[in-house]
N, CA, C and O atoms as a MOPAC input file, in Angstrom:
PM7 MOZYME 1SCF
protein

 N      0.89100 1    -4.51400 1   -20.30900 1
 C      0.96800 1    -2.63300 1   -19.84400 1
 C     -0.37800 1    -2.89200 1   -17.80100 1
 O     -0.39800 1    -2.19700 1   -16.78500 1
 N     -0.76000 1    -3.50700 1   -17.98200 1
 C     -1.91300 1    -3.76400 1   -16.88700 1
 C     -1.28200 1    -5.20100 1   -16.19100 1
 O     -2.14100 1    -5.98300 1   -15.78200 1
 N      0.94000 1    -5.83000 1   -15.93300 1
 C      0.59700 1    -6.84600 1   -15.82900 1
 C      1.11700 1    -6.72500 1   -14.20100 1
 O      2.18900 1    -7.32900 1   -14.23600 1
 N      0.95900 1    -6.35800 1   -13.09400 1
 C      1.05400 1    -5.88700 1   -11.76000 1
 C     -0.74100 1    -5.91700 1   -10.99900 1
 O     -1.12800 1    -6.20800 1    -9.86700 1
 N     -1.52600 1    -5.44200 1   -12.32700 1
 C     -2.85700 1    -5.23700 1   -11.69000 1
 C     -3.35500 1    -6.86700 1   -11.01300 1
 O     -3.53000 1    -6.89100 1    -9.79500 1
 N     -3.58900 1    -8.28000 1   -11.86000 1
 C     -3.97200 1    -9.06500 1   -11.42200 1
 C     -2.85800 1    -9.32500 1   -10.36900 1
 O     -3.48600 1    -9.21600 1    -9.31600 1
 N     -1.33000 1    -9.65800 1    -9.97900 1
 C     -0.69000 1    -9.56900 1    -9.19200 1
 C     -1.07200 1    -8.98700 1    -7.21400 1
 O     -1.00100 1    -9.59700 1    -6.14800 1
 N     -1.54700 1    -7.24300 1    -7.66700 1
 C     -1.75000 1    -7.01800 1    -7.63500 1
 C     -3.62400 1    -6.79900 1    -6.16900 1
 O     -3.68600 1    -6.46100 1    -4.98700 1
 N     -4.42200 1    -7.10800 1    -6.92500 1
 C     -5.29100 1    -7.83300 1    -5.99300 1
 C     -4.86900 1    -9.13800 1    -5.84800 1
 O     -5.48700 1    -9.27300 1    -4.79100 1
 N     -4.27400 1   -10.37000 1    -6.02100 1
 C     -4.08500 1   -11.55700 1    -5.69600 1
 C     -3.27300 1   -11.14700 1    -4.54100 1
 O     -3.08900 1   -12.13000 1    -3.82300 1
 N     -2.55600 1    -9.78700 1    -3.94000 1
 C     -1.86800 1    -9.87300 1    -2.86300 1
 C     -3.01700 1    -8.89900 1    -1.70100 1
 O     -3.13600 1    -8.91000 1    -0.47600 1
 N     -3.62500 1    -8.22600 1    -2.65600 1
 C     -4.61800 1    -7.73600 1    -1.87900 1
 C     -5.48000 1    -8.68300 1    -0.65100 1
 O     -5.39900 1    -8.57800 1     0.57300 1
 N     -6.23500 1    -9.53200 1    -1.39600 1
 C     -6.91200 1   -10.13800 1    -1.83800 1
 C     -6.65000 1   -10.50500 1    -0.57200 1
 O     -7.22400 1   -10.38900 1     0.51000 1
 N     -5.63400 1   -10.98200 1    -0.96800 1
 C     -4.20000 1   -12.39300 1     0.49700 1
 C     -4.18200 1   -11.17600 1     1.90200 1
 O     -4.61800 1   -11.62400 1     2.96300 1
 N     -3.91800 1   -10.37700 1     1.90100 1
 C     -3.31100 1    -9.24100 1     3.07200 1
 C     -4.66600 1    -8.92400 1     3.43300 1
 O     -4.69600 1    -7.89300 1     4.10500 1
 N     -6.07800 1    -9.55700 1     3.18400 1
 C     -6.73700 1    -9.16000 1     3.67900 1
 C     -7.84100 1   -10.49900 1     4.07700 1
 O     -8.96900 1   -10.26000 1     4.50800 1
 N     -7.51500 1   -11.41300 1     3.93900 1
 C     -8.14300 1   -13.34800 1     4.14500 1
 C     -7.41600 1   -12.79500 1     5.45000 1
 O     -8.20000 1   -12.47600 1     6.34500 1
 N     -5.87400 1   -12.60000 1     5.76100 1
 C     -4.98500 1   -12.43800 1     6.68400 1
 C     -5.95800 1   -11.78000 1     7.43900 1
 O     -6.68800 1   -12.31300 1     8.27500 1
 N     -5.93400 1    -9.87500 1     6.91800 1
 C     -5.89100 1   -10.25900 1     8.56800 1
 C     -7.28600 1   -10.17800 1     9.33900 1
 O     -7.74800 1    -9.56600 1    10.30200 1
 N     -7.82300 1   -11.36900 1     8.15600 1
 C     -9.31200 1   -11.76000 1     9.36400 1
 C     -9.52300 1   -13.02000 1     9.78900 1
 O    -10.40900 1   -13.65900 1    10.35600 1
 N     -7.85400 1   -13.27500 1     9.10200 1
 C     -8.12000 1   -14.92000 1    10.07600 1
 C     -7.27000 1   -13.94800 1    11.72800 1
 O     -7.45100 1   -14.31300 1    12.88900 1
 N     -6.67700 1   -13.12000 1    11.43000 1
 C     -6.07900 1   -12.97500 1    12.51500 1
 C     -7.37600 1   -11.87200 1    13.53000 1
 O     -6.96600 1   -11.53900 1    14.64200 1
 N     -8.71100 1   -11.40900 1    13.16400 1
 C     -9.25300 1   -11.03600 1    13.49900 1
 C     -9.01000 1    -9.54500 1    14.19000 1
 O     -9.08300 1    -9.32600 1    15.39900 1
 N     -8.65000 1    -8.39300 1    12.97500 1
 C     -8.31300 1    -7.58000 1    12.43600 1
 C     -9.43700 1    -7.11700 1    11.93400 1
 O     -9.20300 1    -7.31200 1    10.74100 1
 N    -10.08700 1    -6.82600 1    11.95500 1
 C    -11.61100 1    -5.31900 1    11.73900 1
 C    -11.53200 1    -5.93700 1     9.99800 1
 O    -10.75700 1    -6.66000 1     9.37200 1
 N    -12.84000 1    -5.16300 1     9.67900 1
 C    -13.20900 1    -6.21400 1     7.75500 1
 C    -12.26900 1    -4.73600 1     7.20800 1
 O    -11.42400 1    -4.94400 1     6.33700 1
 N    -12.40200 1    -3.60000 1     7.61800 1
 C    -12.05200 1    -2.98900 1     6.85100 1
 C    -10.85400 1    -2.24000 1     7.42500 1
 O    -10.56800 1    -1.07400 1     7.15300 1
 N    -10.43300 1    -2.74800 1     7.94600 1
 C     -8.10100 1    -2.11400 1     8.52300 1
 C     -7.79600 1    -3.49300 1     7.51600 1
 O     -6.69500 1    -3.15300 1     7.08400 1
 N     -8.09300 1    -4.90700 1     6.83600 1
 C     -7.37100 1    -6.32800 1     7.29900 1
 C     -7.45900 1    -5.34400 1     5.31200 1
 O     -6.46900 1    -5.17300 1     4.60000 1
 N     -9.07200 1    -4.86300 1     4.91300 1
 C     -9.05400 1    -5.14900 1     3.23200 1
 C     -7.94900 1    -3.39700 1     3.18400 1
 O     -7.63400 1    -2.83400 1     2.13500 1
 N     -7.56700 1    -2.88400 1     4.65100 1
 C     -6.97600 1    -0.94900 1     3.85400 1
 C     -6.16800 1    -1.42200 1     3.83800 1
 O     -5.52300 1    -1.25600 1     2.80300 1
 N     -5.34800 1    -2.64800 1     5.23000 1
 C     -3.88900 1    -2.98600 1     4.87200 1
 C     -3.53800 1    -4.33900 1     3.52200 1
 O     -2.40600 1    -4.35800 1     3.04000 1
 N     -4.36600 1    -5.15100 1     3.13800 1
 C     -3.89100 1    -5.35900 1     1.97700 1
 C     -3.93700 1    -4.57100 1     0.86000 1
 O     -3.35900 1    -5.14200 1    -0.06500 1
 N     -4.37200 1    -3.51500 1     0.55300 1
 C     -4.24200 1    -2.29900 1    -0.73900 1
 C     -2.65400 1    -2.12300 1    -0.22900 1
 O     -1.64100 1    -2.48700 1    -0.82600 1
 N     -2.78000 1    -1.34500 1     1.26500 1
 C     -1.60500 1    -0.68100 1     1.38400 1
 C     -0.62100 1    -1.52700 1     0.63400 1
 O     -0.11600 1    -0.99300 1    -0.35400 1
 N     -0.16400 1    -3.07000 1     1.00400 1
 C      0.53700 1    -4.28900 1     0.77100 1
 C      0.80200 1    -4.25500 1    -0.33700 1
 O      1.97400 1    -3.93800 1    -0.53700 1
 N     -0.27300 1    -4.60900 1    -1.92800 1
 C     -0.33000 1    -4.25500 1    -2.75700 1
 C      0.32500 1    -3.67800 1    -3.45700 1
 O      0.92300 1    -4.14900 1    -4.42400 1
 N      0.32900 1    -1.81500 1    -2.85200 1
 C      0.65400 1    -0.73500 1    -3.20900 1
 C      2.17900 1    -0.75100 1    -3.21900 1
 O      2.97700 1    -0.53300 1    -4.13100 1
 N      2.33800 1    -1.05200 1    -2.02400 1
 C      4.69900 1    -1.85500 1    -2.38200 1
 C      4.93100 1    -2.66400 1    -3.12800 1
 O      5.78500 1    -2.71700 1    -4.01200 1
 N      3.94300 1    -3.56900 1    -2.71900 1
 C      4.63300 1    -5.13300 1    -4.16700 1
 C      5.04600 1    -4.70900 1    -5.17800 1
 O      5.88900 1    -5.39100 1    -5.76100 1
 N      4.59000 1    -3.36000 1    -5.80100 1
 C      4.49500 1    -3.08000 1    -7.01900 1
 C      5.32300 1    -1.63800 1    -7.31400 1
 O      5.74500 1    -1.10500 1    -8.34100 1
 N      5.33800 1    -1.21700 1    -5.61600 1
 C      6.50300 1     0.25900 1    -6.38800 1
 C      7.65000 1    -0.85600 1    -6.20700 1
 O      8.19900 1    -1.36400 1    -7.18500 1
 N      7.97100 1    -1.20100 1    -4.86700 1
 C      9.74700 1    -2.36100 1    -4.61300 1
 C      9.81500 1    -3.03900 1    -6.06200 1
 O     10.89300 1    -2.99600 1    -6.65500 1
 N      8.98000 1    -3.51000 1    -6.51300 1
 C      8.96200 1    -4.43000 1    -8.21400 1
 C      9.78900 1    -3.40700 1    -9.00100 1
 O     10.63800 1    -3.74200 1    -9.82800 1
 N      9.52300 1    -2.27900 1    -8.72600 1
 C      9.89600 1    -0.66400 1   -10.04800 1
 C     11.15500 1    -0.20600 1    -9.26500 1
 O     12.04800 1     0.33500 1    -9.91700 1
 N     11.26200 1    -0.31900 1    -8.35500 1
 C     11.58200 1     0.62000 1    -7.21200 1
 C     13.62100 1    -0.77300 1    -8.05500 1
 O     14.67900 1    -0.23900 1    -8.38900 1
 N     13.40000 1    -2.13300 1    -8.08700 1
 C     14.05300 1    -2.63000 1    -8.10000 1
 C     14.72100 1    -3.22600 1    -9.75100 1
 O     15.81700 1    -3.61300 1   -10.15600 1
 N     12.97100 1    -2.96600 1   -10.50800 1
 C     14.10300 1    -3.24200 1   -12.22200 1
 C     14.16100 1    -1.68300 1   -12.36900 1
 O     14.27700 1    -1.41100 1   -13.56400 1
 N     14.11700 1    -0.42600 1   -11.48800 1
 C     15.23700 1     0.45800 1   -12.08100 1
 C     16.27700 1     0.54800 1   -12.00400 1
 O     17.07800 1     1.06100 1   -12.78500 1
 N     16.53000 1    -0.29200 1   -10.35200 1
 C     18.28600 1    -0.01700 1   -10.07400 1
 C     18.32000 1    -0.96600 1   -10.95500 1
 O     19.51600 1    -0.81900 1   -11.20400 1
 N     17.96200 1    -1.94600 1   -11.74000 1
 C     18.75200 1    -3.48700 1   -13.11000 1
 C     18.58200 1    -2.61800 1   -13.65200 1
 O     19.75200 1    -2.23900 1   -13.59700 1
 N     18.17400 1    -1.97200 1   -14.12100 1
 C     18.46800 1    -0.82500 1   -15.65700 1
 C     19.12800 1    -0.45600 1   -15.73800 1
 O     19.79800 1    -0.45200 1   -16.77100 1
 N     19.55000 1     0.41900 1   -14.15000 1
 C     21.03500 1     1.33700 1   -14.17200 1
 C     22.33300 1     0.97300 1   -13.73400 1
 O     23.37100 1     1.60400 1   -13.93600 1
 N     22.24200 1     0.26700 1   -13.32700 1
 C     23.13300 1    -1.17500 1   -12.93500 1
 C     23.96400 1    -1.22600 1   -14.98200 1
 O     25.12600 1    -0.92600 1   -15.25500 1
 N     22.74600 1    -1.74500 1   -16.12600 1
 C     23.37800 1    -2.26900 1   -17.19100 1
 C     23.75800 1    -1.28100 1   -17.26700 1
 O     24.88400 1    -0.79600 1   -17.15700 1
 N     22.68300 1    -0.85000 1   -17.49600 1
 C     23.28200 1     1.36600 1   -18.24600 1
 C     24.65700 1     2.19700 1   -18.24100 1
 O     25.45400 1     2.48900 1   -19.13300 1
 N     24.60800 1     2.42700 1   -17.01700 1
 C     26.26700 1     2.36000 1   -16.33200 1
 C     26.72900 1     2.28300 1   -14.66200 1
 O     26.67300 1     3.27100 1   -13.93000 1
 N     27.09400 1     1.21300 1   -14.30400 1
 C     27.65600 1     0.61500 1   -13.84200 1
 C     28.23200 1    -0.96600 1   -14.24300 1
 O     28.36500 1    -2.00400 1   -13.59500 1
 N     28.39800 1    -0.71700 1   -15.12800 1
 C     28.83100 1    -1.86500 1   -16.07800 1
 C     28.58700 1    -3.18100 1   -15.07300 1
 O     29.50600 1    -3.71600 1   -14.45200 1
 N     27.47800 1    -3.52200 1   -15.03100 1
 C     27.09400 1    -4.68700 1   -14.26900 1
 C     27.78500 1    -5.40100 1   -13.01200 1
 O     28.10400 1    -6.50100 1   -12.56200 1
 N     27.80100 1    -3.67600 1   -12.68300 1
 C     27.98200 1    -4.33200 1   -10.84000 1
 C     27.57600 1    -3.55400 1   -10.44500 1
 O     27.87400 1    -2.39100 1   -10.71800 1
 N     26.48100 1    -4.03200 1    -9.40700 1
 C     25.71300 1    -3.14500 1    -8.05800 1
 C     26.50900 1    -1.99700 1    -6.71400 1
 O     26.20400 1    -0.96700 1    -6.11400 1
 N     27.83900 1    -3.12400 1    -6.77800 1
 C     28.19200 1    -2.33800 1    -6.19700 1
 C     28.99700 1    -0.92900 1    -6.47500 1
 O     29.79500 1    -0.28900 1    -5.79000 1
 N     28.20500 1    -0.65100 1    -8.31600 1
 C     29.05000 1     1.15700 1    -8.45900 1
 C     27.66000 1     2.12100 1    -8.82700 1
 O     27.67300 1     3.27500 1    -9.25600 1
 N     26.35300 1     1.18400 1    -8.48900 1
 C     25.85200 1     2.22200 1    -7.86500 1
 C     25.45400 1     2.81500 1    -7.07500 1
 O     25.53300 1     2.38000 1    -5.92500 1
 N     24.68900 1     4.40800 1    -7.40500 1
 C     24.94400 1     5.55200 1    -6.23200 1
 C     23.28700 1     4.83200 1    -5.07700 1
 O     22.22400 1     4.42900 1    -5.54800 1
 N     23.70100 1     4.91800 1    -3.44500 1
 C     22.59100 1     4.50400 1    -2.95400 1
 C     21.87500 1     5.38900 1    -3.57100 1
 O     21.84400 1     6.38600 1    -4.29300 1
 N     20.88900 1     4.01400 1    -2.53800 1
 C     18.82300 1     5.60300 1    -3.02800 1
 C     18.45600 1     5.36100 1    -4.48600 1
 O     17.29000 1     5.65500 1    -4.74900 1
 N     19.13200 1     4.92700 1    -5.41400 1
 C     19.26400 1     4.96300 1    -6.97400 1
 C     18.30000 1     4.92200 1    -7.97800 1
 O     17.88900 1     5.51700 1    -8.97400 1
 N     18.14900 1     4.08400 1    -7.36600 1
 C     16.59800 1     3.21500 1    -6.83400 1
 C     15.18000 1     4.31500 1    -6.26000 1
 O     14.05100 1     4.58000 1    -6.67500 1
 N     15.46700 1     4.44700 1    -5.87200 1
 C     13.80300 1     5.84500 1    -5.34700 1
 C     13.48600 1     6.48100 1    -6.12900 1
 O     12.28700 1     6.72700 1    -6.26200 1
 N     14.60900 1     7.10600 1    -7.12500 1
 C     14.70600 1     8.07400 1    -8.17600 1
 C     13.56800 1     8.02300 1    -8.90500 1
 O     13.86700 1     8.48200 1   -10.00700 1
 N     12.74800 1     7.80400 1    -8.89700 1
 C     11.69700 1     8.05500 1    -9.63100 1
 C     10.66100 1     8.66000 1   -11.08600 1
 O      9.91700 1     8.07900 1   -11.87700 1
 N     10.93200 1     9.56900 1   -10.97300 1
 C     11.51400 1    10.44500 1   -11.79300 1
 C     12.74200 1    10.45500 1   -12.69200 1
 O     13.26400 1    11.36700 1   -13.33300 1
 N     13.03000 1     9.24600 1   -12.55800 1
 C     13.82700 1     8.21900 1   -13.52000 1
 C     13.81300 1     7.21700 1   -14.66300 1
 O     14.40100 1     6.83800 1   -15.67600 1
 N     12.05500 1     6.89400 1   -13.31100 1
 C     11.69900 1     5.64800 1   -13.79800 1
 C     11.33700 1     5.84300 1   -15.97500 1
 O     11.16700 1     6.90900 1   -16.56700 1
 N     11.33700 1     5.29900 1   -16.21400 1
 C     10.35500 1     4.84800 1   -17.76300 1
 C      8.82100 1     5.69400 1   -17.40400 1
 O      8.26300 1     6.19000 1   -16.42400 1
 N      8.54900 1     5.48200 1   -18.97900 1
 C      6.61500 1     5.67100 1   -17.98100 1
 C      5.90700 1     4.52000 1   -18.63000 1
 O      4.69500 1     4.57000 1   -18.84200 1
 N      6.82800 1     3.22300 1   -19.03000 1
 C      5.88700 1     2.22500 1   -18.55800 1
 C      6.17800 1     1.68400 1   -17.45100 1
 O      5.69300 1     0.60300 1   -17.11700 1
 N      7.01500 1     2.35700 1   -16.72000 1
 C      6.50400 1     1.24700 1   -14.36000 1
 C      5.58000 1     2.25800 1   -14.13100 1
 O      4.52700 1     1.83000 1   -13.66000 1
 N      5.64200 1     3.89500 1   -14.37300 1
 C      5.52800 1     4.99300 1   -13.48600 1
 C      4.14300 1     4.37100 1   -14.09800 1
 O      3.69300 1     3.88000 1   -13.06200 1
 N      3.25100 1     4.09700 1   -15.02800 1
 C      1.56600 1     4.25400 1   -15.89200 1
 C      1.46400 1     2.79000 1   -14.68000 1
 O      0.89700 1     2.81800 1   -13.58800 1
 N      2.12700 1     1.71700 1   -15.24100 1
 C      2.39000 1     0.11200 1   -14.86400 1
 C      1.97000 1     0.15900 1   -13.00800 1
 O      1.25700 1    -0.72000 1   -12.52500 1
 N      2.50800 1     1.24300 1   -12.20200 1
 C      2.38600 1     1.64900 1   -11.05100 1
 C      1.59500 1     1.98800 1   -10.69700 1
 O      0.97200 1     1.35200 1    -9.84700 1
 N      1.07200 1     3.50300 1   -11.28100 1
 C      0.29600 1     3.80900 1   -10.78100 1
 C     -1.97300 1     3.07800 1   -11.00200 1
 O     -3.04800 1     3.34100 1   -10.46400 1
 N     -1.37900 1     2.01300 1   -12.27300 1
 C     -2.85900 1     1.84600 1   -12.28600 1
 C     -3.15000 1     0.11700 1   -11.40900 1
 O     -4.24000 1    -0.35400 1   -11.08200 1
 N     -1.77200 1    -0.50100 1   -11.22500 1
 C     -2.03400 1    -1.45600 1   -10.16900 1
 C     -2.28000 1    -0.21200 1    -9.10400 1
 O     -3.47100 1     0.05800 1    -8.95000 1
 N     -1.58700 1     0.38100 1    -8.54200 1
 C     -2.86900 1     1.12400 1    -7.39600 1
 C     -3.67100 1     2.05900 1    -7.08300 1
 O     -3.91800 1     2.57300 1    -5.99200 1
 N     -4.31900 1     2.37400 1    -8.77100 1
 C     -4.80000 1     2.89600 1    -8.35000 1
 C     -5.94600 1     2.06300 1    -9.09900 1
 O     -6.85300 1     2.73700 1    -9.58700 1
 N     -6.03200 1     0.02400 1    -9.31100 1
 C     -6.81900 1    -0.44700 1    -9.59100 1
 C     -6.92900 1    -1.01900 1    -7.85400 1
 O     -8.12700 1    -1.14600 1    -7.60200 1
 N     -6.36800 1    -1.25900 1    -7.05600 1
 C     -6.56500 1    -1.86300 1    -5.30700 1
 C     -7.53500 1    -1.24700 1    -4.78300 1
 O     -8.55500 1    -1.70900 1    -4.27000 1
 N     -6.97500 1     0.55200 1    -5.01400 1
 C     -7.68100 1     1.12300 1    -4.77100 1
 C     -9.44400 1     1.08700 1    -4.46800 1
 O    -10.21200 1     1.17900 1    -3.51100 1
 N     -9.50700 1     0.82900 1    -6.42000 1
 C    -10.90900 1     1.21500 1    -6.46400 1
 C    -11.42900 1    -0.09600 1    -5.69900 1
 O    -12.28700 1     0.11000 1    -4.84000 1
 N    -11.03700 1    -1.35200 1    -5.89400 1
 C    -10.88500 1    -2.58100 1    -5.47200 1
 C    -11.92900 1    -2.25900 1    -3.91200 1
 O    -13.08300 1    -2.50300 1    -3.56100 1
 N    -10.54600 1    -1.48900 1    -3.23800 1
 C    -11.05500 1    -1.55900 1    -1.31000 1
 C    -12.33700 1    -0.22200 1    -2.15500 1
 O    -13.43400 1    -0.77600 1    -2.08600 1
 N    -12.41800 1     0.40900 1    -2.46300 1
 C    -13.42800 1     1.15700 1    -1.92400 1
 C    -15.23700 1     0.67800 1    -2.35900 1
 O    -16.31900 1     0.91500 1    -1.82200 1
 N    -14.88500 1     0.04200 1    -3.38400 1
 C    -15.72200 1    -1.31800 1    -4.06400 1
 C    -16.24500 1    -2.32400 1    -3.09800 1
 O    -17.44400 1    -2.30800 1    -2.82200 1
 N    -15.69800 1    -2.92000 1    -2.73300 1
 C    -15.46600 1    -3.11300 1    -1.27400 1
 C    -16.26400 1    -3.92500 1     0.29800 1
 O    -16.91600 1    -4.79200 1     0.88000 1
 N    -14.98000 1    -1.92100 1     0.18300 1
 C    -16.19300 1    -1.85300 1     1.60200 1
 C    -17.46400 1    -1.94700 1     1.40300 1
 O    -18.24500 1    -2.65900 1     2.03400 1
 N    -17.65200 1    -1.38600 1     0.71300 1
 C    -19.01200 1     0.20600 1     0.24700 1
 C    -19.68700 1    -1.53600 1    -0.18600 1
 O    -20.10100 1    -1.62400 1     0.97000 1
 N    -19.94400 1    -2.34300 1    -0.56100 1
 C    -20.60800 1    -3.41600 1    -0.55300 1
 C    -21.06100 1    -4.52100 1     0.26600 1
 O    -22.02400 1    -5.28500 1     0.20500 1
 N    -19.95900 1    -4.36000 1     1.14600 1
 C    -19.62000 1    -5.26700 1     2.15100 1
 C    -19.97600 1    -4.38900 1     4.06300 1
 O    -20.01200 1    -4.84100 1     5.20800 1
 N    -20.11700 1    -3.34600 1     3.59700 1
 C    -21.08700 1    -1.55300 1     4.82800 1
 C    -22.77900 1    -1.72200 1     4.45400 1
 O    -23.71200 1    -1.48500 1     5.22300 1
 N    -22.83400 1    -2.05000 1     3.48800 1
 C    -23.79000 1    -2.05000 1     3.13200 1
 C    -24.94300 1    -3.00900 1     4.52600 1
 O    -24.79900 1    -4.01000 1     5.22800 1
 N    -26.21500 1    -1.78600 1     4.27800 1
 C    -27.21300 1    -1.78600 1     6.01100 1
 C    -27.92800 1    -3.74900 1     5.09500 1
 O    -28.72800 1    -4.45900 1     5.70400 1

């Protein structure tokens, strides 16, 4: 169930490191990495929902899928919702902890 968490944290750390390398302030680059991690998890679940829809209703053809069907998060299965929420929560928690640790006097 927590397969997105390591991926989200890796993306977050890469975004943080890239931001620091480019001279972005610490806090901004940390939260930029957190944003990138959250977006990566959300986009993956959107894509998974699209593939499930195509298999179930689209007769295997993407052209049969209505526009923006993947964004219908209320139709996502429970596993997808939980996986995304846990990964985003882990990224936010990591950002809060690192920000607090780095900005200590």
